[in-house]
N, C-alpha and C positions, 0 to 999 in steps of 0.2 A: 609175055610180063616181062617190063622194064626192069633194068639193072640199076643199080644204087650204090653209088661210092660206100664203099664198105666204111670209111672216116666219116661220113656222115649219120651213121649208124653208131658209131662210136663218141660223136664227136662229145656230146652229155653222157657221163655216166651213169647218173643219179635218176633213177625216172622219175618223174611230178607228180605218176600215178601209183600206187602199189596194194590199195585198198580191193580193187574188182581179180578175184582168184580167174578171170579170164584173158589178162593182161596187164600191159603198161603203157603210158604214156612219157615220148620225150621228147623234145623240141631242139629242131636246129635252129637257123637264122631265116632259115625260109620257108620250111616246115614242120610239121608236126607227125612223129611215126610213131603207129602205134602195131605191138609187139604182142601177137596170140598166144596163148598158150596151148600145148596142142591138143586138149579136153576141148576149149573151144572153138577148134578152127576150123569145125565141121558146118558147126550151126552158121557161122559168120559167114562162111563160103556160101551156106545156102541163103540167108539175108543178103547179100551181094549179088545172087543171082536172083533174088525175087523180083520181079513189076514193083513192089511196096518200094522196096530202096531206089529203084527210077525215079518212081512217079516223086519221091518225097526228094529225091534230087533237082528233077526238073522244075521240080515249085519254087525249089531253092531253101525251104526247108532243112533240109539234111545238107551238111558239109559232104563234099562230092568226096569219093574215096579211089585209091587206086591200092593194086596187089604191085609190092616191089619184093624186089629179092637183092641181096648185097651182093656185088661183084666177088667173084671166087669164094661163094659160099653155094656148095654143087645139090642140086634136086637131087629129093629120092625117086626111087624107080618107079614111085604112083606119080613122078610129075608135080609132087607137091615140094617146096623145101622141107628143112624139117624144124624151119621156124617161119611162122607165118608173119610177114612184116606188112603191113598197112599205110600210104600216107597220104595226107590231105595238107594242102595248102595253107599258111600261117592265116589265122585273123589277127589282124594288128588294130590296134592294142589289145590284148586280153584284159578284158575287165568280169569284173564279181560281182556276185547280187547285191554285194555291199557299198556297188559304187553305184546303181541304181536310181532312178526315178523311182517312182508308184507308176506312171505309167508305164516303163520299160519293163517292172516283176509282172505286170498285169500282160504286157504282150509274151514273156517267155511265160506266162501260166498257160497263154491261151494258146500259144504254138504248141506245146508240151500235150495238153488234151486234142488239140487238131490231129495231133499225127497219131498219139492214143487210139480214135474215132476210126482213122485210117487202116491202122493197124488190126483192130479188131473185125474190120471186113475183109481183110486181106488173110486171116489164119494166123496174126501176131500181134505181139503185147509188146510195151514195154518195162519192163523188168527194175527199173529206175525210171523216178520220175522226182528230180532235185533241181533246184535252178542251175547248179553247178556244172549242169549239161548243155549248158547254152550259151552261148558269145553273141555279141552283134556285129554284124557289118553295116556301119554307119545305124543305120535305124530300127536295120530288120534285125531282128533274133534270129539264132541259127543253132539246131540240135547238132554237137559233137560229136558224142558219142554213138558209134553204130556198136558198140558192144550192149547198147541195152535192149535191144529186142532178143525176144525169143517168141519159138513158137507157142502159140496157144491150143488150148484145150479147146474144143469146141463144146466140149458140154458145162464149159465150168464159168459162172456168173460173177467168177473174185477177179477182181485186179491187185494183184497182189502189191503193188506199188499206191495202190490208194491213201494209205496211211501217211507213206512216205510226200506225197504229193501234197496231202494237209499239212504233215509237221514243216513241212520247208517251203513250199509255195502261199497255203491260206492264212494258216495261223500267223506268221510275219504281218501280213497284209493286214490283218484282223488287230492285231495288238497295236498297230501303225493307224490302224483307225478311231479306235476304243480307247486306247492307252496311251496313246502318244509317243509309244516307242520307237526308237528311230531306226531305218530299215538299216543303217549302217553298224546297230549293235547285232545283225545277225553275221557280225565279223566273228563272235564267240560264240555264236548257236549252229555250228556244220547240219549237225542234224536236225534244227529247227525247232520248235516252240513243240512242248507236251502241252495238252488243252487243259491239266491240272495245274499250270503253271502260270496261263493268264484267267483261270478261273481265280483263283487266289486275288488276284490283282484287283479283279474287276469289284466293282460295287454290289451291293446286294440287287438290286433293280436290276443295274445293265445286265446278269445275269440271266435276267430275263427277256433281254432282247432278242427278236425273231432272228435276226440273222447270228446270233449267240448262242442260240437255244440246240441248235445239233452238232454244231462242231465244238463248241464249249462243253455249255453245259451239261446238257447229258451222257456227252463222251465221259466227263469227269464223275459225273455220278454213276456210271455205269461199271466206268475200271474202278470205283471205290467198293462197289455190290460183287465184281468178279472176284476184289480181292481177300471177299470173307470165305474163310474153309465152308462148303457144302456138298451137298452130294451132286457126283459127275453128271451134266446131262447129258444127253445121248445127240447130237447135232447129228440135221441131213448130211450124208456127204455133197461136198462142194462143186466137183465136176457130175452129177447127177440127173442135168436139167436138158432139156434138148436143147439142142444147137441152136433154132430160131430166137427162143425163150432165152439163152443165155446173153443172145449176140443184143437182143430189145433190153436185159434187163443191164447189159453195161450202157450202152449208148444212154439209156437214162439215168446212170449213175454222172455220164461224164456232165452230160447235160444240166445236172444240179449242180454240178463245181463250177460248170463257166458262169452261172448263175450266181455263184457262190464269191465268186474268185469278181465278177462285174463291180455284186454291190460293196466288198474290204476295199477295193482297190480308188478310193474318192481321190480324186485329183489335187495335186498339192495346192496347198494354200500359198496366194502371194505373199510375197515378201516384200521387204523395201530393198532387196536389190535386182527384184522382179520386173520392179516397174521404172528403176533406175534410169533407163534410156529416154523414159517419158518425163520422168522428174526433176532432172540435176539443173538445177538452177544454176550452176557453174559450168555449165558451156552451151554456148550463144550457137544457134543455125550455122553461123561461121564456120564457126570454133569445129565442130561436128564436120563442115564440109572438107574444110584443109587438113584433119587427119585422115579423113576418109582418101583423100586423094593424094595424101603423102604415102599411106598403105597401098595405095592401088598402084601406084607408080615404083613402090618395092617388087611389087608379086608382079608385075609386068616387068620389069627389066632381068630380075630374078629367077621367077617361073618355080618357084620352090615347087616340089614334087611334097613333101610332108609336112607340114605345119603343128606344131603347138602353140594353142591361146590360152594363157594359163590369168584363170581369174575373167573367163569368157564372158561371163554376165548371159544375158539371152542370145547372144553369137553373131550381134551383127559386124564383127569382124570374121569370126568364124565363116560367116558365109559368103563373106567379101572374097578368100583365097577359097572355097568350094568352089565358086563363081571362077574363081581362074585357073582351077583344072587341079588345085591340091588334096590332096584327101589330109582331112583335118582331125586333131583330135581336141576336143573342146574340156576344158574342166575347169570345173568352179565348186567350191565348196556349200552352194547355197541352191540347194534341192530345188526351189521354186522356180528359180530362171533356170535352171538346167534343164529342168522338167518342158517349161516354154520353149527351148531353142529342141529338144528333144522333139517335139510335138510339131515343131515348124519340120525338121527335117525330115521326119517321119510321112506328112503329105507331101512335101515336095521334090524327096529322094533323092537329097544333096548325099557328095561323100563327108558326112561328120559323123565322127562317135566323140558319144559322150559318157562323162565320167563324174561322178559328185565324189570330190575330192580336197583335201587342201594342202598345196604344195607346200607350205612351212610345216605342215604336220603330217607326212604323206602316209599311206594307208602301210600298216607293214608287211611283212613274209607270215605266214600263218600257217598252221598245220602240223603234220608231226616233221620235226625238229629244223620247224619256218622252213620245211622245202616242199611241202604242196601244193600253197596258194604262191606266186612269187609276189614281193614289194611293189609298189606305185615305181619306184624308182629305176628299180631291176628292168623295170617292164618299158619306163621313158627314156631314160641314160640314151643317148647316141641315137636318137631313132628319128630325128628332125633337123633337115635343113634350113627350117625358120622359125623361131620362137618368138610369142609374140607376149609383151607382158605390158599391156596397156591400163593404165590405172590401176596398176597393183602393188606399184614400189613401197608406197607408203602406208600399204595393210601393214608389208612385210617387217618395215623399220618401226612402225607405231604401235602396232596391235603384237607382231610375233615378237618388235625388240632386236630383229636381226642385223649383223653389221652389214655397212657394204661390202666387202670383203667376201661374206660367205654369197649374197645375194649374187654375187660375179662368179663364184667359184660352178654355182648350182648352177646359173645359164651356160657358162661353158659346157657343163657335161651333158646337158640339153639336147645343145644344137650342135652339129656338125659343121656349120657356116656362119648363121645368121642373127641378128636379135632386133626385134622393134621393142623400146623399149620409152614409155613415157616415163618422164623426170617431170613431179611432180612438188614445187617449191614449197619451204616452208610458210609463205604467204600465202598458200591456196586456201580457199575457206576449209576444207576436208581437213586436209594438214592442220589448220588448226583446231579444228573442231577435235581431235586427237588427241594433239599434242597435249593438253591438259595438266599447265605447268610445269610440263619437262623441256623446258625452252632451254635451261643447260646440257641438256641432253643430247636433244635433235632439233634444238630452235635453231642452228648456225651451219645445216649442212647445206650444199653449193653443189650446181653443177660442176665447178672442179673435184670435188670430195667423190662424186661418182666418177668421172672419169677416172681417178687417180686409183680409186679403189677395182675399177676394170680393166685400168691398163694392163695388170701382168694376163691377163685373158682371152683378153677384145679388145679393137681398137673403133674408135670412132670413123666412120665411113659419110655418114649424113649427119644434120642435123636441122630442123622445122620446129621454132618458137610458133606458139599458137597465142592468138589472140587473147587469151584465159591465163596467159603468165604460164603455161606449162610447158612442155618442152615434148620434140618426139626425136631420138636417137634410133639409128640405126648403125648396128655394132656390125663389127666381122670378126670372127673367130681368129685368133690367132693360132698359126701351125704349131703343131710341135716336132723335135727334132725325133726320128724314127729310135724308137726304144729308150728314149730319153727320162728319165724321172724328175727334170729340172724343170725349172719356167719354161712358155712356149717360146720359140723363135721367134723376134722381131716379125712385122708383116712384109711380103716378099712384092715388090714393087709389080707394078702394072701396065 
């Protein structure tokens, strides 16, 4: 059992998870540490020793786990530490379901059902079935909660997590398809949706739709009938079924859920921005080629390991960075564009993580005391040696009304080294389209205003003017003096 420095265990005092009676999760810069309470230790160790755990890790369905012991923490005579600690490698960035596309929701749901199906055959089951137990490593969903497994009663035909799966996986997809409720709204519905909530929002004829009858209409009517006082009925014991029949019933239920998920998870509709690369009339082929060559030159010269693409759209430039060997996070608030990128990376297996989010209105921290789920900026700040903001700054200026100095400050907080930014001048057709009579406020902005606002944070390393009037800048972050709360120091000569 490898020893882990005590400081790693104590680095973060507050646990990110506390609802599970079996244990808590803490994050360090490189790992996720899971503390297992003594009553759950025996079953956890049994699962870790099982062929199911080995098979799931081998297939990439389950996060790899190692048992660790803090230094200077003596083991008990039995050989077990008084506290059982597990360690997993960090998956960065953490993404939450409200930052996923429809395709990602479906992939996460299907992974959960696939794991439950394998667990049933192996004598185990998932006691939790929520999207919050899934993270994405690139395009691939991974279950990260090893405490979700418990040994199954072989005579039981009941999956206790069935209701949770329906509320947190299926019903949000149903509401998205039939009511156009955004998946991002699940930020405010940690426990998912109740069937009655969706039933009330549906039109009367919609309630009769075949895909809604079972999980919404009948479920709501049944719940209403059970609420009326009546003589208790004697129900057959759940754990009184022949083991093979119980297994057959469970697999049939899983197969039905898989079909329901497939029907509910319609593809994202195409949007103006998902077709942007093909329809942008203000970009000639020569402009696009020059832009790509400039970025390729930066990638080849500096070899960034981690890249953040803000306003990634369908990921043309994210994929260039991935092909250059970088781990890329592609962020855009257009779910249709990000869905197209996710589908592409899922097909080709590139190292790109996608997030549906708006950098100007970042996902807030959530949960109990805002400590259960981290804010978007907490997850992104200082994590990248190259940040790309291509054809984004005019969105931030004109649509979000953000001052240039604030944009510069944000960029400097996100990158540890470089920023590639595309300046869109007031003469640009897109700038003019969004200016909308606010010439006195924004019509005068120039490159000099940009460089002046960015000067306290980043300095210009390279500049490339495109034929369409836009300008590409390569900025380098200014170094700050150690323990200094003042402005950054001047760049050092190289």
